[in-house]
C-alpha positions as CSV (number, residue, x, y, z in Angstrom):
1,X,84.2,73.7,102.7
2,X,87.5,75.5,102.9
3,X,90.0,75.0,100.1
4,X,93.3,76.9,99.4
5,X,96.5,77.9,101.1
6,X,96.5,80.6,103.8
7,X,100.2,81.0,103.2
8,X,99.5,81.8,99.6
9,X,96.7,84.1,100.5
10,X,98.9,86.1,103.0
11,X,101.7,86.4,100.4
12,X,99.3,87.7,97.8
13,X,97.6,90.2,100.0
14,X,100.9,91.6,101.3
15,X,102.2,91.8,97.8
16,X,99.1,93.6,96.6
17,X,99.1,96.1,99.5
18,X,102.9,96.9,99.0
19,X,102.4,97.4,95.2
20,X,99.4,99.7,95.8
21,X,101.1,101.8,98.4
22,X,104.2,102.1,96.3
23,X,102.4,103.3,93.2
24,X,99.6,105.5,94.6
25,X,101.9,108.5,95.4
26,X,103.4,108.3,91.9
27,X,100.1,108.2,90.2
28,X,98.7,111.0,92.4
29,X,101.7,113.2,91.4
30,X,101.0,112.4,87.7
31,X,97.3,113.4,88.2
32,X,98.5,116.7,89.8
33,X,100.9,117.4,87.0
34,X,98.5,116.1,84.3
35,X,101.0,113.8,82.8
36,X,98.7,112.1,80.4
37,X,100.8,109.0,79.3
38,X,101.2,108.1,83.0
39,X,97.5,108.7,83.8
40,X,96.4,106.6,80.8
41,X,98.8,103.6,81.0
42,X,99.9,103.3,84.6
43,X,96.5,101.8,85.7
44,X,96.8,99.2,82.9
45,X,100.2,98.1,84.2
46,X,99.0,98.2,87.7
47,X,96.0,96.0,87.1
48,X,98.0,93.5,85.0
49,X,100.5,93.2,87.8
50,X,97.7,92.6,90.3
51,X,96.3,89.9,88.1
52,X,99.8,88.3,88.1
53,X,100.0,88.5,91.9
54,X,96.5,87.0,92.3
55,X,97.3,84.2,89.9
56,X,94.7,85.3,87.3
57,X,95.6,84.3,83.7
58,X,93.6,86.3,81.3
59,X,92.8,84.8,77.9
60,X,91.4,87.3,75.3
61,X,89.0,86.3,72.4
62,X,88.2,88.9,69.8
63,X,89.7,92.4,69.2
64,X,89.4,95.4,71.4
65,X,88.1,98.5,69.8
66,X,90.8,100.7,68.4
67,X,88.6,103.8,68.5
68,X,89.1,106.3,71.3
69,X,86.9,106.9,73.1
70,X,84.8,103.7,73.2
71,X,82.1,102.8,75.7
72,X,82.8,99.2,76.8
73,X,79.8,97.4,78.2
74,X,80.5,94.3,80.2
75,X,78.8,91.8,82.4
76,X,79.7,92.0,86.1
77,X,80.8,88.9,88.0
78,X,83.2,90.0,90.7
79,X,85.5,92.7,92.1
80,X,88.1,90.8,90.0
81,X,86.5,92.3,86.9
82,X,88.2,95.6,87.7
83,X,91.6,94.0,87.6
84,X,90.9,91.9,84.5
85,X,89.3,94.7,82.4
86,X,91.6,97.4,83.8
87,X,94.6,95.4,82.6
88,X,93.1,95.3,79.0
89,X,91.5,98.7,78.5
90,X,93.0,102.1,79.3
91,X,90.1,104.0,80.7
92,X,87.8,104.7,83.7
93,X,85.1,102.7,85.2
94,X,81.4,103.7,85.8
95,X,80.3,102.4,89.2
96,X,77.3,102.6,91.5
97,X,77.5,105.4,94.0
98,X,77.8,103.0,97.0
99,X,81.4,102.1,95.9
100,X,82.5,105.7,96.8
101,X,81.8,104.8,100.5
102,X,83.8,101.5,100.6
103,X,86.9,101.7,102.7
104,X,90.2,101.5,100.8
105,X,88.5,100.4,97.5
106,X,86.9,103.9,97.2
107,X,90.4,105.4,97.3
108,X,91.6,103.2,94.4
109,X,88.4,103.9,92.5
110,X,88.7,107.7,92.9
111,X,92.4,107.5,91.9
112,X,91.4,106.0,88.6
113,X,88.8,108.7,88.2
114,X,85.8,106.4,88.4
115,X,82.4,107.9,87.6
116,X,79.9,107.2,90.4
117,X,76.3,107.1,89.2
118,X,73.2,107.6,91.3
119,X,70.4,105.2,90.4
120,X,67.6,107.6,91.3
121,X,65.8,108.9,88.2
122,X,66.3,112.5,89.2
123,X,70.1,112.2,89.0
124,X,70.4,110.1,85.9
125,X,70.9,113.1,83.6
126,X,73.8,114.4,85.7
127,X,75.5,111.0,85.6
128,X,75.0,110.9,81.8
129,X,76.4,114.4,81.4
130,X,79.5,113.5,83.4
131,X,80.0,110.3,81.3
132,X,79.7,112.5,78.1
133,X,82.1,115.0,79.4
134,X,84.7,112.3,80.0
135,X,84.1,110.7,76.6
136,X,84.6,114.2,75.0
137,X,88.0,114.4,76.7
138,X,89.0,111.1,75.0
139,X,88.5,108.8,77.9
140,X,87.4,105.2,77.3
141,X,84.6,104.2,79.8
142,X,83.9,100.8,81.2
143,X,80.2,100.2,82.1
144,X,78.5,97.3,83.9
145,X,74.9,97.7,82.7
146,X,73.5,94.9,84.8
147,X,73.6,97.3,87.7
148,X,74.9,94.6,90.0
149,X,77.1,91.5,89.9
150,X,75.8,88.0,88.9
151,X,76.7,84.5,89.8
152,X,78.9,84.1,86.7
153,X,76.6,81.5,85.2
154,X,74.2,83.8,83.4
155,X,74.0,87.5,82.5
156,X,71.3,89.7,84.1
157,X,69.3,92.0,81.9
158,X,71.0,95.2,80.9
159,X,69.4,98.4,82.0
160,X,68.7,100.5,78.9
161,X,68.7,103.7,81.0
162,X,72.5,103.3,81.4
163,X,72.9,103.4,77.7
164,X,71.6,107.0,77.6
165,X,75.1,108.4,77.0
166,X,75.1,106.4,73.7
167,X,72.3,108.7,72.4
168,X,74.6,111.7,72.5
169,X,77.1,112.6,69.8
170,X,80.8,113.5,69.8
171,X,81.9,115.6,66.8
172,X,78.6,114.8,65.2
173,X,79.3,111.1,65.3
174,X,77.7,108.4,67.6
175,X,79.6,107.0,70.5
176,X,81.3,103.7,69.7
177,X,80.0,100.9,72.0
178,X,81.7,97.5,72.4
179,X,80.1,94.5,74.2
180,X,82.5,92.5,76.3
181,X,81.9,89.2,78.1
182,X,83.9,88.2,81.2
183,X,84.0,84.6,82.5
184,X,86.0,82.8,85.2
185,X,86.4,79.3,83.7
186,X,89.2,77.3,85.4
187,X,91.0,76.8,88.7
188,X,94.4,75.2,88.4
189,X,93.5,74.0,85.0
190,X,90.2,72.3,86.1
191,X,87.0,73.6,84.6
192,X,84.7,75.4,87.0
193,X,81.2,74.2,87.2
194,X,78.1,75.9,88.6
195,X,79.0,74.7,92.1
196,X,82.5,76.2,92.2
197,X,81.9,79.4,90.3
198,X,80.9,81.3,93.4
199,X,84.5,81.0,94.6
200,X,85.1,83.9,92.2
201,X,81.7,85.4,91.6
202,X,80.8,87.9,94.3
203,X,77.0,88.5,94.3
204,X,73.9,88.6,96.4
205,X,74.5,88.7,100.2
206,X,78.1,87.3,100.1
207,X,80.3,89.2,102.6
208,X,83.3,90.8,100.9
209,X,86.1,90.1,103.4
210,X,85.5,86.3,103.8
211,X,85.0,86.0,100.0
212,X,88.2,87.9,99.2
213,X,90.2,85.9,101.7
214,X,89.0,82.6,100.3
215,X,89.7,83.8,96.7
216,X,93.3,84.9,97.4
217,X,94.1,81.5,99.0
218,X,93.1,79.6,95.8
219,X,95.4,78.5,93.0
220,X,95.7,79.9,89.5
221,X,92.5,81.2,87.9
222,X,91.7,81.4,84.2
223,X,89.6,84.4,83.1
224,X,88.2,84.6,79.5
225,X,87.4,88.0,78.0
226,X,85.5,88.1,74.8
227,X,85.4,91.4,72.8
228,X,82.6,91.6,70.3
229,X,82.4,93.9,67.2
230,X,81.8,97.5,68.1
231,X,78.4,99.0,67.4
232,X,76.7,102.3,67.7
233,X,73.2,103.6,68.3
234,X,72.7,104.8,64.7
235,X,73.1,101.2,63.5
236,X,70.4,99.9,65.8
237,X,68.0,102.8,66.2
238,X,67.6,103.5,69.9
239,X,69.1,102.8,73.3
240,X,66.7,99.9,74.1
241,X,67.7,98.0,71.0
242,X,71.3,98.8,71.7
243,X,71.0,97.4,75.2
244,X,69.3,94.3,74.0
245,X,71.9,93.7,71.3
246,X,74.8,94.1,73.8
247,X,72.9,91.8,76.2
248,X,72.6,89.0,73.6
249,X,76.2,89.3,72.5
250,X,77.6,89.2,76.1
251,X,75.3,86.4,77.1
252,X,76.5,84.3,74.2
253,X,80.1,85.0,75.1
254,X,79.6,84.0,78.8
255,X,77.8,80.8,77.8
256,X,80.5,79.9,75.2
257,X,83.3,80.5,77.7
258,X,81.7,78.6,80.6
259,X,81.0,75.6,78.4
260,X,84.5,75.7,76.7
261,X,82.9,76.3,73.3
262,X,84.4,79.6,72.2
263,X,85.1,78.2,68.8
264,X,81.4,78.4,68.1
265,X,81.4,82.2,68.3
266,X,81.8,84.0,64.9
267,X,85.4,84.8,64.2
268,X,86.1,88.5,65.0
269,X,87.0,90.9,62.3
270,X,90.0,93.2,63.1
271,X,88.7,96.6,64.0
272,X,90.3,99.6,62.3
273,X,92.0,102.1,64.6
274,X,91.6,105.8,64.2
275,X,95.1,105.9,62.6
276,X,93.9,103.4,60.0
277,X,90.8,105.4,59.3
278,X,92.8,108.6,58.9
279,X,95.2,106.8,56.4
280,X,92.2,105.6,54.4
């Protein structure tokens, strides 16, 4: 069943393309000249503007890690996750290698210095080394450890192999890892149930172009992002326990957001920033 306004969809797509084409040359120049403030914060402003254009209202629960770098591990529901998380976290994404072949979107991914990982076991170490190199330069990384997108109702098991970078150390300290839950909960103020959630969740065999067109024609969307307390591998012991811990946290956040019961989650403690730690 078709719902939404084609006029709204056309306006949003045209606005999105114009914004992207206007900012890409500026960002490319900043990369060439290595202007770090622009490289770090321009993508955040861009993604927030895209969320505004697409009618995505982001509600944040919890506190984002103030430690740089941090490895953010999130569930994956849709291509919209890039806009939502990109507008909250200055950093680069870790994506499957296939994304590098997608028309147009691969250009945007490469512009934001996305790390493309091969799933074959023989190339896992190379991907891990690239992730560590980027963390060593102070880049936050955003990882979707399910390895694919889900239907938004549940979280798929996290692949512990993707947590291999958390076993490495930076300045003799473990990498900070923060679990993050993403949920799309309302359309024009009306709660989304299991039946309507696929309007935003892109998974399985759904074709990208028809799904994208339907989505941009819809009304305003509410996205809930829940940041859980940061953790590290030293606290839990190994990458498998770390992956399981993050999976349980993110699953609880998705369930709480989808059922409108975020108040049942433990109240988040404010995370100290690196400046706070230095002052202490």
